C-alpha positions in Angstrom: 180.5 29.7 -24.6 179.2 29.1 -27.5 180.4 31.6 -30.7 178.0 34.0 -32.0 178.0 31.8 -35.2 177.3 28.8 -33.4 174.4 30.4 -31.5 173.0 32.3 -34.6 172.6 29.0 -36.5 171.0 27.2 -33.8 168.3 29.6 -34.0 167.8 29.3 -37.6 167.8 26.0 -37.8 171.0 26.1 -40.1 171.9 22.4 -41.7 175.6 24.0 -41.4 175.5 23.5 -37.7 174.5 20.4 -37.7 176.4 16.7 -37.6 174.3 13.6 -39.4 174.9 10.8 -38.5 173.3 7.1 -40.1 173.0 4.1 -37.7 172.5 0.4 -38.7 171.9 -2.8 -37.6 171.7 -6.8 -38.9 172.6 -8.6 -36.1 171.2 -8.6 -32.7 173.7 -7.2 -30.1 173.6 -7.2 -26.0 170.6 -4.4 -26.3 168.3 -7.0 -28.2 167.1 -7.4 -31.5 168.4 -4.8 -34.5 165.5 -2.3 -34.1 165.9 -2.4 -30.3 169.8 -1.9 -30.8 169.5 0.9 -33.5 166.8 3.2 -30.8 169.5 2.5 -28.2 172.3 3.3 -29.9 169.9 6.6 -30.5 169.2 6.8 -26.7 172.9 6.9 -26.4 173.9 9.5 -28.8 170.9 11.9 -27.7 172.8 11.9 -24.1 175.8 13.5 -26.3 174.4 16.9 -27.4 172.4 19.7 -25.2 170.5 20.4 -27.9 167.7 18.5 -29.1 168.3 15.8 -31.7 165.9 14.9 -34.7 165.6 11.0 -35.3 164.4 9.2 -38.3 161.7 6.3 -38.2 163.5 2.9 -38.3 163.4 1.6 -42.3 164.3 -2.0 -43.0 166.5 -2.7 -46.1 167.8 -5.1 -48.2 171.8 -5.6 -47.4 174.1 -4.0 -50.1 178.0 -5.3 -50.9 177.2 -7.7 -48.1 178.2 -11.1 -48.1 175.8 -13.5 -49.6 172.9 -14.3 -47.0 173.6 -11.2 -44.8 170.2 -11.0 -43.0 168.2 -7.4 -43.9 169.4 -3.9 -41.9 167.3 -1.8 -39.7 168.4 1.7 -40.6 167.9 5.5 -39.3 169.7 8.5 -39.4 169.8 11.5 -36.8 171.2 15.0 -37.0 172.8 16.8 -33.2 174.2 20.3 -32.8 177.8 19.1 -31.6 179.5 20.8 -28.8 181.5 23.9 -29.8 184.6 21.6 -29.2 183.4 18.7 -30.7 185.1 18.1 -34.5 184.5 14.9 -36.9 187.5 13.0 -35.6 186.5 13.1 -31.9 182.8 12.7 -33.0 184.1 9.7 -35.3 186.0 8.3 -32.0 183.4 8.6 -29.6 180.6 6.6 -32.7 183.4 4.2 -32.6 183.7 3.7 -29.1 179.6 3.4 -29.0 180.2 0.7 -32.0 182.6 -1.5 -29.2 180.4 -1.1 -26.8 177.2 -2.4 -28.2 179.7 -5.5 -29.3 180.4 -5.2 -33.0 184.0 -7.2 -33.2 186.4 -6.2 -36.3 185.0 -8.8 -39.0 187.4 -10.6 -41.2 184.9 -10.3 -44.1 184.3 -6.8 -45.9 180.7 -5.3 -45.2 179.9 -9.0 -42.9 176.9 -8.7 -40.9 177.4 -6.6 -37.4 175.2 -5.7 -34.3 176.2 -1.4 -35.2 177.4 0.2 -37.6 177.3 4.0 -37.3 178.7 6.4 -40.2 179.2 10.1 -40.1 177.5 11.1 -43.0 178.2 14.9 -42.9 179.9 17.5 -40.4 178.3 20.9 -40.9 179.9 21.8 -44.2 183.5 20.9 -43.5 185.5 18.5 -45.9 188.1 16.3 -44.5 189.8 13.6 -46.7 192.3 11.8 -44.3 193.1 7.9 -44.6 190.7 6.8 -41.9 188.1 9.8 -42.3 186.6 11.0 -45.5 183.6 13.8 -44.6 181.2 13.9 -46.3 180.8 10.1 -46.0 181.9 9.2 -49.2 179.0 6.8 -50.5 176.0 8.4 -49.1 174.9 10.0 -51.7 174.4 6.2 -53.4 172.9 5.0 -50.7 168.9 4.5 -50.5 169.5 3.2 -46.3 171.2 6.1 -45.9 169.5 9.6 -48.0 165.9 7.8 -47.4 165.9 7.7 -43.5 168.2 11.2 -44.1 165.5 12.9 -45.9 163.0 12.4 -43.2 164.8 14.8 -41.4 166.5 17.4 -43.2 165.2 16.6 -46.8 166.7 20.4 -47.8 169.9 19.0 -46.9 172.8 19.5 -49.2 175.4 17.1 -48.4 179.2 18.9 -48.9 180.4 18.2 -52.4 176.6 17.6 -53.8 174.5 19.7 -56.0 171.2 18.1 -55.2 169.4 18.5 -51.7 168.8 14.9 -49.5 165.3 14.6 -51.4 166.4 14.6 -54.7 169.2 12.2 -54.2 166.8 9.7 -52.3 164.5 10.1 -54.9 167.2 9.4 -57.5 168.6 6.5 -56.5 165.9 4.9 -54.9 165.1 2.9 -58.0 169.0 1.5 -58.1 169.2 0.1 -54.6 167.8 -2.4 -53.0 164.3 -1.7 -51.6 163.7 0.1 -48.3 160.9 -0.1 -46.1 159.3 2.3 -43.0 159.0 -0.5 -39.9 158.5 2.1 -36.9 156.9 5.7 -37.4 
């Protein structure tokens, strides 16, 4: 049974009841091209919620902090209302499992190309700092490839700990991050 506050938040469209995920791919997977991989991952994540999920368009971005010669990324964002029993930890576990199902392997090099990269950007208004889980994502507010797709679906969202909304952050970092362009509406 849902709590009163959860039901009220869902009806009002409150950002506090949502989990926001960033998706990226710059290698083909068992689902096809990076774009096909991101779309297939979004479809799978949609099955994790009984509620409608907001999805961004697909975006192409230059690799950031990746080894030389890394191919461009396809990026997207989605917003989902987690089930009442879902926690940031349980959602992260599902995300890591999905990355493995799609063929992601442990890289020997930091930020090496990958077939699927899923990041938990924020989970409602929760703030956590554990060894292997930091919520909100510690670099999301500085990355165009996260903020631009996120601004498309939640422009007024304030990531916990940030003074500016996502749309304002996206405008601010737009000039300091390599180019990002929409590739699919």
